[in-house]
C-alpha positions, 0 to 999 in steps of 0.5 A, a space after each residue: 411206273 417209277 422214275 428211274 435214274 441210271 448211274 454209270 460210275 467212271 472215276 479216272 483214278 484206277 490204280 489196278 488198270 489205269 483208265 480202265 473205264 475208257 480202255 478200248 474193248 473190241 472197238 468201244 471204250 469200256 463204259 460205252 457198253 453200260 451206257 448202251 445197255 441202260 439206253 436199251 431199257 424203256 424203264 430208264 428215265 435218264 442215263 448219266 455218267 458220274 465222272 471226275 474227268 472231262 475227257 471221260 465226260 466227252 466220251 460218255 456223251 458221244 455214246 449216249 449218256 448225259 453228264 450234267 456235272 463233274 463229280 467233286 474231288 471229295 467223292 472221287 478219292 480211292 477210298 470214296 464209298 459208292 454211297 457218296 457219288 450215288 447220293 450226290 447224283 440224286 441231290 444234284 437233280 433235287 437241287 435242279 427240281 427233279 426227283 427219282 424213285 429208284 437209282 440203278 447203278 451199272 458199273 462199266 467193269 461189267 460190260 456183259 450183262 444178260 438181257 432183261 436184267 434191268 427189267 428183272 431187277 425193277 420187277 423184284 423191288 416193286 413186288 415187295 413194298 418194304 424192299 429197299 434195294 436189289 443187288 446182283 449176286 452169284 453162288 460162291 465158288 470158293 466157300 468161306 468154310 474152306 478158307 484159311 487165315 494165317 496167324 502170326 506164328 506162321 500156322 493157319 486156322 479156319 477162317 470161320 471161327 463159330 463152326 468146328 472144323 468147317 473145312 471138314 464138312 462135305 460140300 452138301 453140308 455147306 450153307 448156300 452163300 452168294 457173293 455180290 457181282 458188279 452187274 447191277 444195283 437198284 436202290 430206292 432214292 429214299 433209302 439213299 437220301 436217308 443215309 444208306 446205300 442198301 437199306 434194311 431189306 436187300 433182295 437178290 437178283 441171281 446171276 449165273 457164272 457164265 453170264 458174268 464179266 468183272 474187269 479189275 485187271 489186265 488179265 480180266 480185260 483180256 478174258 473179256 476181249 476173248 468172250 466178246 469177240 
């Protein structure tokens, strides 16, 4: 079996919902749910939290994660891409004589995940030798063919320019599209270390809408509280 590093990102500088990653959700800090989910899987070799905050680090350790480093400020900016802290985690362990085959990203903002998601995702990526990553996705609820953009003159136009009047197509004619959820991302370590967060062949792990929770605002947080009672 591959050696797998589970990384839970918990930057402290959230603007939309301050300190959301440690906000109390039904008796536990938000990040605790992802730590516990990772630790329930026998496939995970090590679970770490990548954070820039010492208080977050203490909470993470309390709930069963390792925090071998504090994330450097240059990887903790509002505009820092995920790739930077993911690669940083792998390079930290390489510098300390340890390597991994896969990195699994579990975002704290998705505290509810269906059972067996890690096992399903790992099975998918191992079944295809040239696959570079797996991402959780779900069918779109608002199709881009029916989205409009506002022009400078105040009028609106269809957002998809290469299809004539796409908003006029019946639902059955709309191409099936998927959007990325925050549940899980699995990427080969070699892909990350070569400079890509996903690589050339990304495989889907389909999530049903009823299984999803994505917290980005106070409204989302309250919905999650209700669902998890």
